[in-house]
C-alpha positions as CSV (number, residue, x, y, z in Angstrom):
1,M,8.3,14.3,-17.1
2,R,11.1,12.1,-18.5
3,R,13.3,12.8,-15.4
4,Y,10.4,11.9,-13.1
5,L,9.9,8.5,-14.9
6,R,13.6,7.8,-14.7
7,F,13.6,8.6,-11.0
8,L,10.6,6.2,-10.5
9,A,12.4,3.5,-12.4
10,Q,15.4,3.9,-10.2
11,V,13.3,3.8,-7.0
12,L,11.2,0.9,-8.0
13,D,14.0,-1.3,-9.3
14,D,13.6,-3.9,-6.5
15,K,10.8,-6.3,-5.6
16,L,10.6,-5.0,-2.1
17,T,10.3,-1.3,-3.2
18,R,7.7,-2.3,-5.8
19,A,5.7,-4.2,-3.1
20,A,5.9,-1.2,-0.8
21,G,4.7,1.1,-3.5
22,L,1.8,-1.2,-4.3
23,I,0.9,-1.5,-0.6
24,F,0.9,2.3,-0.3
25,V,-1.3,2.8,-3.3
26,L,-3.7,0.1,-2.0
27,I,-4.0,1.8,1.3
28,L,-4.8,5.1,-0.4
29,V,-7.4,3.6,-2.6
30,L,-9.0,1.7,0.3
31,V,-9.2,4.8,2.4
32,V,-10.7,6.9,-0.4
33,F,-13.2,4.1,-1.1
34,N,-14.2,4.0,2.6
35,F,-14.8,7.7,2.6
36,Q,-16.7,7.8,-0.7
37,S,-18.7,4.6,-0.7
38,S,-21.7,3.6,1.4
39,L,-21.2,-0.1,0.7
40,P,-19.5,-0.8,4.0
41,E,-22.5,0.5,5.9
42,Q,-25.1,-1.3,3.7
43,Y,-23.3,-4.7,3.8
44,P,-21.8,-5.2,7.3
45,L,-19.7,-8.3,6.4
46,F,-18.1,-6.4,3.5
47,G,-17.6,-3.4,5.8
48,V,-15.8,-5.5,8.4
49,F,-13.5,-6.9,5.7
50,D,-13.0,-3.5,4.1
51,F,-12.1,-1.6,7.3
52,L,-9.9,-4.5,8.5
53,M,-7.8,-4.4,5.4
54,V,-6.3,-0.9,6.2
55,P,-4.4,-2.1,9.4
56,V,-3.4,-5.3,7.7
57,L,-1.9,-3.5,4.8
58,F,-0.3,-1.0,7.2
59,I,1.4,-3.8,9.1
60,T,2.4,-5.6,5.9
61,G,3.9,-2.3,4.6
62,G,5.9,-2.0,7.8
63,V,7.3,-5.5,7.4
64,V,8.2,-4.8,3.8
65,F,9.9,-1.6,4.9
66,V,12.0,-3.3,7.5
67,L,13.0,-6.0,5.0
68,A,14.0,-3.4,2.5
69,I,16.1,-1.5,5.1
70,W,17.8,-4.8,6.1
71,R,18.6,-5.6,2.5
72,Y,20.1,-2.2,1.7
73,S,22.1,-2.1,4.9
74,R,24.2,-5.1,3.8
């Protein structure tokens, strides 16, 4: 367990990698919420916002990934 936490500390030592990890977790939580909850079907405006957030987060994660690659390639 301690080795795993050290590994995570090494991976998440940069702002960009922390942001990428947060975006990944948000995408997972949002997808699970969309499958489990009936709120998006009951409230259409909330549903539009909810289902629109997944592609927005996906694109944002791609931008963060490209920025991280550029930073590490220098």
